[in-house]
LUMTOR-607313 format. One record per residue (C-alpha): chain; residue in one letter; x, y, z; residue number from 0. Coordinates in nm, 3 decimals. Layout:
% LUMTOR-607313
["A", "a", [X, Y, Z], NUM] ...
% end
This chain:
% LUMTOR-607313
["A", "x", [4.753, 5.046, 1.803], 0] ["A", "x", [4.979, 4.990, 1.497], 1] ["A", "x", [4.783, 4.957, 1.144], 2] ["A", "x", [4.876, 4.695, 0.889], 3] ["A", "x", [4.778, 4.641, 0.462], 4] ["A", "x", [4.844, 4.300, 0.424], 5] ["A", "x", [4.951, 4.167, 0.072], 6] ["A", "x", [4.661, 4.111, -0.247], 7] ["A", "x", [4.385, 3.880, -0.198], 8] ["A", "x", [4.518, 3.813, 0.168], 9] ["A", "x", [4.306, 3.694, 0.480], 10] ["A", "x", [4.496, 3.814, 0.754], 11] ["A", "x", [4.899, 3.967, 0.849], 12] ["A", "x", [5.103, 3.671, 0.989], 13] ["A", "x", [5.320, 3.834, 1.233], 14] ["A", "x", [5.612, 3.741, 1.028], 15] ["A", "x", [5.492, 4.010, 0.752], 16] ["A", "x", [5.480, 4.302, 0.982], 17] ["A", "x", [5.768, 4.460, 0.926], 18] ["A", "x", [5.661, 4.513, 0.567], 19] ["A", "x", [5.306, 4.580, 0.598], 20] ["A", "x", [5.306, 4.824, 0.884], 21] ["A", "x", [5.139, 5.178, 0.765], 22] ["A", "x", [5.242, 5.528, 0.915], 23] ["A", "x", [4.913, 5.597, 0.959], 24] ["A", "x", [4.830, 6.025, 1.132], 25] ["A", "x", [4.444, 5.885, 1.239], 26] ["A", "x", [4.140, 5.615, 1.179], 27] ["A", "x", [3.781, 5.607, 1.223], 28] ["A", "x", [3.610, 5.325, 1.140], 29] ["A", "x", [3.226, 5.255, 1.110], 30] ["A", "x", [2.973, 5.026, 1.147], 31] ["A", "x", [2.644, 5.089, 1.015], 32] ["A", "x", [2.394, 4.849, 0.972], 33] ["A", "x", [2.194, 5.055, 0.752], 34] ["A", "x", [1.892, 4.977, 0.947], 35] ["A", "x", [1.485, 5.036, 0.762], 36] ["A", "x", [1.137, 5.112, 0.916], 37] ["A", "x", [0.982, 4.779, 0.951], 38] ["A", "x", [0.629, 4.909, 0.834], 39] ["A", "x", [0.313, 4.744, 0.875], 40] ["A", "x", [-0.117, 4.790, 0.753], 41] ["A", "x", [-0.351, 4.883, 0.990], 42] ["A", "x", [-0.101, 4.874, 1.292], 43] ["A", "x", [0.159, 5.037, 1.485], 44] ["A", "x", [0.373, 4.844, 1.703], 45] ["A", "x", [0.654, 4.992, 1.935], 46] ["A", "x", [1.035, 4.810, 2.003], 47] ["A", "x", [1.305, 4.732, 1.797], 48] ["A", "x", [1.122, 4.528, 1.583], 49] ["A", "x", [1.025, 4.774, 1.428], 50] ["A", "x", [1.418, 4.827, 1.249], 51] ["A", "x", [1.539, 4.523, 0.980], 52] ["A", "x", [1.800, 4.517, 0.805], 53] ["A", "x", [1.791, 4.454, 0.352], 54] ["A", "x", [2.133, 4.458, 0.352], 55] ["A", "x", [2.512, 4.396, 0.466], 56] ["A", "x", [2.645, 4.569, 0.697], 57] ["A", "x", [2.849, 4.901, 0.570], 58] ["A", "x", [3.192, 4.855, 0.726], 59] ["A", "x", [3.435, 5.181, 0.647], 60] ["A", "x", [3.773, 5.230, 0.721], 61] ["A", "x", [3.913, 5.612, 0.659], 62] ["A", "x", [4.258, 5.717, 0.785], 63] ["A", "x", [4.544, 5.963, 0.700], 64] ["A", "x", [4.898, 5.808, 0.673], 65] ["A", "x", [5.250, 5.949, 0.559], 66] ["A", "x", [5.489, 5.814, 0.290], 67] ["A", "x", [5.796, 5.641, 0.379], 68] ["A", "x", [6.055, 5.532, 0.076], 69] ["A", "x", [6.294, 5.295, 0.325], 70] ["A", "x", [6.019, 5.052, 0.494], 71] ["A", "x", [6.077, 4.739, 0.352], 72] ["A", "x", [5.886, 4.567, 0.053], 73] ["A", "x", [5.957, 4.225, 0.100], 74] ["A", "x", [5.669, 3.995, -0.091], 75] ["A", "x", [5.533, 4.336, -0.223], 76] ["A", "x", [5.487, 4.701, -0.113], 77] ["A", "x", [5.229, 4.791, 0.167], 78] ["A", "x", [5.137, 5.083, -0.071], 79] ["A", "x", [5.013, 4.822, -0.307], 80] ["A", "x", [4.682, 4.879, -0.202], 81] ["A", "x", [4.667, 5.217, -0.429], 82] ["A", "x", [4.785, 5.096, -0.738], 83] ["A", "x", [4.520, 4.803, -0.785], 84] ["A", "x", [4.195, 4.824, -0.971], 85] ["A", "x", [3.943, 4.651, -0.738], 86] ["A", "x", [3.778, 4.339, -0.855], 87] ["A", "x", [3.638, 4.009, -0.694], 88] ["A", "x", [4.076, 3.922, -0.639], 89] ["A", "x", [4.229, 4.282, -0.598], 90] ["A", "x", [4.105, 4.314, -0.170], 91] ["A", "x", [4.342, 4.355, 0.099], 92] ["A", "x", [4.325, 4.296, 0.475], 93] ["A", "x", [4.374, 4.577, 0.762], 94] ["A", "x", [4.485, 4.506, 1.079], 95] ["A", "x", [4.422, 4.801, 1.359], 96] ["A", "x", [4.566, 4.695, 1.643], 97] ["A", "x", [4.497, 4.329, 1.689], 98] ["A", "x", [4.149, 4.341, 1.466], 99] ["A", "x", [4.189, 4.147, 1.107], 100] ["A", "x", [3.927, 4.411, 0.872], 101] ["A", "x", [3.898, 4.138, 0.571], 102] ["A", "x", [3.801, 4.188, 0.203], 103] ["A", "x", [3.889, 4.578, 0.226], 104] ["A", "x", [3.844, 4.747, -0.111], 105] ["A", "x", [3.949, 5.132, -0.196], 106] ["A", "x", [3.682, 5.355, -0.238], 107] ["A", "x", [3.863, 5.634, -0.333], 108] ["A", "x", [4.225, 5.800, -0.216], 109] ["A", "x", [4.423, 6.110, -0.214], 110] ["A", "x", [4.778, 6.221, -0.196], 111] ["A", "x", [4.863, 6.604, -0.165], 112] ["A", "x", [5.173, 6.720, -0.202], 113] ["A", "x", [5.317, 7.116, -0.110], 114] ["A", "x", [5.670, 7.247, -0.065], 115] ["A", "x", [5.801, 7.164, 0.261], 116] ["A", "x", [5.565, 6.973, 0.439], 117] ["A", "x", [5.548, 6.571, 0.455], 118] ["A", "x", [5.339, 6.420, 0.185], 119] ["A", "x", [5.003, 6.252, 0.340], 120] ["A", "x", [4.787, 6.077, 0.191], 121] ["A", "x", [4.383, 5.978, 0.313], 122] ["A", "x", [4.242, 5.679, 0.178], 123] ["A", "x", [3.886, 5.515, 0.217], 124] ["A", "x", [3.852, 5.158, 0.198], 125] ["A", "x", [3.482, 4.942, 0.201], 126] ["A", "x", [3.530, 4.621, 0.369], 127] ["A", "x", [3.282, 4.351, 0.312], 128] ["A", "x", [3.392, 4.107, 0.631], 129] ["A", "x", [3.465, 4.283, 0.911], 130] ["A", "x", [3.503, 4.168, 1.282], 131] ["A", "x", [3.143, 4.122, 1.438], 132] ["A", "x", [3.204, 3.965, 1.730], 133] ["A", "x", [3.458, 4.081, 2.070], 134] ["A", "x", [3.550, 4.417, 2.124], 135] ["A", "x", [3.831, 4.694, 2.011], 136] ["A", "x", [4.207, 4.513, 2.055], 137] ["A", "x", [4.520, 4.705, 2.101], 138] ["A", "x", [4.844, 4.602, 2.023], 139] ["A", "x", [5.162, 4.776, 2.226], 140] ["A", "x", [5.422, 4.588, 2.042], 141] ["A", "x", [5.618, 4.696, 1.676], 142] ["A", "x", [5.748, 4.446, 1.467], 143] ["A", "x", [6.101, 4.556, 1.476], 144] ["A", "x", [6.341, 4.749, 1.638], 145] ["A", "x", [6.453, 4.952, 1.363], 146] ["A", "x", [6.101, 5.160, 1.318], 147] ["A", "x", [6.148, 5.363, 1.583], 148] ["A", "x", [6.458, 5.512, 1.329], 149] ["A", "x", [6.230, 5.475, 1.091], 150] ["A", "x", [5.980, 5.694, 1.204], 151] ["A", "x", [6.252, 5.987, 1.240], 152] ["A", "x", [6.115, 6.255, 1.020], 153] ["A", "x", [6.410, 6.218, 0.774], 154] ["A", "x", [6.257, 5.959, 0.663], 155] ["A", "x", [5.939, 6.053, 0.544], 156] ["A", "x", [5.919, 6.204, 0.166], 157] ["A", "x", [5.875, 6.595, 0.144], 158] ["A", "x", [5.685, 6.809, -0.122], 159] ["A", "x", [6.033, 6.974, -0.189], 160] ["A", "x", [6.163, 6.648, -0.208], 161] ["A", "x", [5.924, 6.488, -0.509], 162] ["A", "x", [5.965, 6.526, -0.854], 163] ["A", "x", [5.700, 6.682, -1.137], 164] ["A", "x", [5.702, 6.620, -1.484], 165] ["A", "x", [5.474, 6.708, -1.753], 166] ["A", "x", [5.264, 7.037, -1.624], 167] ["A", "x", [5.514, 7.325, -1.752], 168] ["A", "x", [5.336, 7.435, -2.100], 169] ["A", "x", [5.038, 7.211, -2.102], 170] ["A", "x", [4.865, 7.293, -1.778], 171] ["A", "x", [5.054, 7.648, -1.585], 172] ["A", "x", [5.323, 7.827, -1.750], 173] ["A", "x", [5.541, 7.964, -1.426], 174] ["A", "x", [5.774, 7.714, -1.233], 175] ["A", "x", [5.650, 7.808, -0.926], 176] ["A", "x", [5.383, 7.569, -0.779], 177] ["A", "x", [5.226, 7.580, -0.424], 178] ["A", "x", [5.072, 7.218, -0.427], 179] ["A", "x", [4.946, 6.915, -0.629], 180] ["A", "x", [4.728, 6.679, -0.506], 181] ["A", "x", [4.656, 6.324, -0.639], 182] ["A", "x", [4.297, 6.170, -0.602], 183] ["A", "x", [4.107, 5.853, -0.739], 184] ["A", "x", [3.725, 5.743, -0.702], 185] ["A", "x", [3.601, 5.410, -0.725], 186] ["A", "x", [3.224, 5.348, -0.819], 187] ["A", "x", [3.105, 5.004, -0.764], 188] ["A", "x", [2.793, 4.790, -0.782], 189] ["A", "x", [2.769, 4.491, -0.508], 190] ["A", "x", [2.612, 4.180, -0.610], 191] ["A", "x", [2.439, 3.912, -0.410], 192] ["A", "x", [2.399, 3.548, -0.421], 193] ["A", "x", [2.048, 3.380, -0.290], 194] ["A", "x", [2.079, 3.336, 0.059], 195] ["A", "x", [2.395, 3.518, 0.112], 196] ["A", "x", [2.359, 3.858, 0.296], 197] ["A", "x", [2.688, 4.015, 0.200], 198] ["A", "x", [2.794, 4.050, -0.193], 199] ["A", "x", [2.964, 3.756, -0.291], 200] ["A", "x", [3.109, 3.997, -0.593], 201] ["A", "x", [3.076, 4.375, -0.683], 202] ["A", "x", [3.113, 4.550, -1.035], 203] ["A", "x", [3.352, 4.869, -1.126], 204] ["A", "x", [3.200, 5.108, -1.315], 205] ["A", "x", [3.369, 5.396, -1.307], 206] ["A", "x", [3.702, 5.430, -1.173], 207] ["A", "x", [3.864, 5.827, -1.236], 208] ["A", "x", [4.149, 5.998, -1.132], 209] ["A", "x", [4.213, 6.393, -1.093], 210] ["A", "x", [4.510, 6.573, -1.019], 211] ["A", "x", [4.443, 6.940, -0.936], 212] ["A", "x", [4.767, 7.181, -0.989], 213] ["A", "x", [4.788, 7.497, -0.751], 214] ["A", "x", [5.029, 7.760, -0.921], 215] ["A", "x", [5.062, 8.134, -0.997], 216] ["A", "x", [4.908, 8.132, -1.342], 217] ["A", "x", [4.789, 7.907, -1.600], 218] ["A", "x", [4.963, 7.803, -1.957], 219] ["A", "x", [4.625, 7.917, -2.151], 220] ["A", "x", [4.327, 7.936, -2.140], 221] ["A", "x", [4.059, 7.626, -2.207], 222] ["A", "x", [3.727, 7.617, -2.429], 223] ["A", "x", [3.398, 7.441, -2.426], 224] ["A", "x", [3.559, 7.094, -2.476], 225] ["A", "x", [3.854, 7.127, -2.210], 226] ["A", "x", [4.246, 7.025, -2.319], 227] ["A", "x", [4.433, 6.753, -2.418], 228] ["A", "x", [4.762, 6.742, -2.230], 229] ["A", "x", [4.975, 6.633, -2.432], 230] ["A", "x", [5.275, 6.456, -2.194], 231] ["A", "x", [5.294, 6.233, -1.977], 232] ["A", "x", [5.216, 6.393, -1.580], 233] ["A", "x", [5.369, 6.232, -1.340], 234] ["A", "x", [5.456, 6.268, -0.981], 235] ["A", "x", [5.774, 6.067, -0.830], 236] ["A", "x", [5.760, 6.089, -0.454], 237] ["A", "x", [6.074, 6.084, -0.310], 238] ["A", "x", [6.241, 6.107, 0.008], 239] ["A", "x", [6.584, 6.368, 0.134], 240] ["A", "x", [6.827, 6.121, -0.007], 241] ["A", "x", [6.643, 6.074, -0.335], 242] ["A", "x", [6.481, 5.718, -0.301], 243] ["A", "x", [6.161, 5.709, -0.423], 244] ["A", "x", [5.848, 5.504, -0.254], 245] ["A", "x", [5.845, 5.161, -0.340], 246] ["A", "x", [5.610, 5.034, -0.610], 247] ["A", "x", [5.413, 5.340, -0.642], 248] ["A", "x", [5.376, 5.635, -0.887], 249] ["A", "x", [5.166, 5.864, -1.002], 250] ["A", "x", [5.095, 5.934, -1.382], 251] ["A", "x", [4.848, 6.072, -1.580], 252] ["A", "x", [4.902, 5.991, -1.966], 253] ["A", "x", [4.834, 6.155, -2.269], 254] ["A", "x", [4.534, 6.279, -2.353], 255] ["A", "x", [4.434, 6.327, -2.016], 256] ["A", "x", [4.149, 6.642, -2.014], 257] ["A", "x", [4.204, 6.943, -1.872], 258] ["A", "x", [3.889, 7.021, -1.708], 259] ["A", "x", [3.843, 7.280, -1.469], 260] ["A", "x", [4.057, 7.651, -1.456], 261] ["A", "x", [4.047, 7.893, -1.200], 262] ["A", "x", [4.212, 8.249, -1.103], 263] ["A", "x", [4.197, 8.456, -0.830], 264] ["A", "x", [4.365, 8.780, -0.749], 265] ["A", "x", [4.345, 8.992, -0.404], 266] ["A", "x", [4.424, 9.324, -0.343], 267] ["A", "x", [4.789, 9.302, -0.169], 268] ["A", "x", [4.811, 8.930, -0.261], 269] ["A", "x", [4.989, 8.758, -0.573], 270] ["A", "x", [4.755, 8.538, -0.846], 271] ["A", "x", [4.684, 8.219, -0.773], 272] ["A", "x", [4.574, 7.969, -1.003], 273] ["A", "x", [4.423, 7.578, -0.995], 274] ["A", "x", [4.370, 7.337, -1.273], 275] ["A", "x", [4.245, 6.990, -1.276], 276] ["A", "x", [4.307, 6.745, -1.523], 277] ["A", "x", [4.127, 6.441, -1.548], 278] ["A", "x", [4.133, 6.101, -1.667], 279] ["A", "x", [3.909, 5.752, -1.662], 280] ["A", "x", [4.084, 5.440, -1.667], 281] ["A", "x", [3.796, 5.229, -1.633], 282] 
% end
């Protein structure tokens, strides 16, 4: 069941584009929800399936965990492009799982967790506004190119200790010991419909919030009720053993992002562990 993410505004993934659109996915969950509601009538109670009706579009969600690889071919773009674009009517992506194509997929949220000596792992949830509604689950036993066996080698993956971080020392933490960094982005959307249409033709993005959670062994300073505006960019560059960066993707919170939450804990026999959360509104 290979997993592909197509080009922006595309309707599918052609056979010739597979090599640049293959994503190293660890697990995937696809959910179809008809959002049926009970049909109520005055004065009588009827029995049967006619008691349920659908009053909105088919809610299809694709949730998957994936690994970053800096050596994937880019071609007409990067397979990680879906992480970069702010969703709108034109910024959607097709997803193919096996031989099933899901069209018009928009990012709901995603996260990237970086820990020393562990492969960097991402997790994303996409809403699909044009999923397949006929046929059945269909697999694909072939890889797009023979060299993908080499790219699946563990040395080709991005690891936490091979990444680069900047902008956290002095502003966020006082120590150069980082236990982990996690990046999260959430998109709040409001679908809109036209008369006679069963699925939304467009939607309005209400809010896009991103945050970085830094786990360390100290804090630079305690925040007050207004939080704290960081004075430099907080950047995270995903690189592999050879220093190759993941193409067309980086994590960067700008100057003025808000340090909004701090916690620290100490237990007998253990060291001090602190967490700091920095937030930024994109929209």
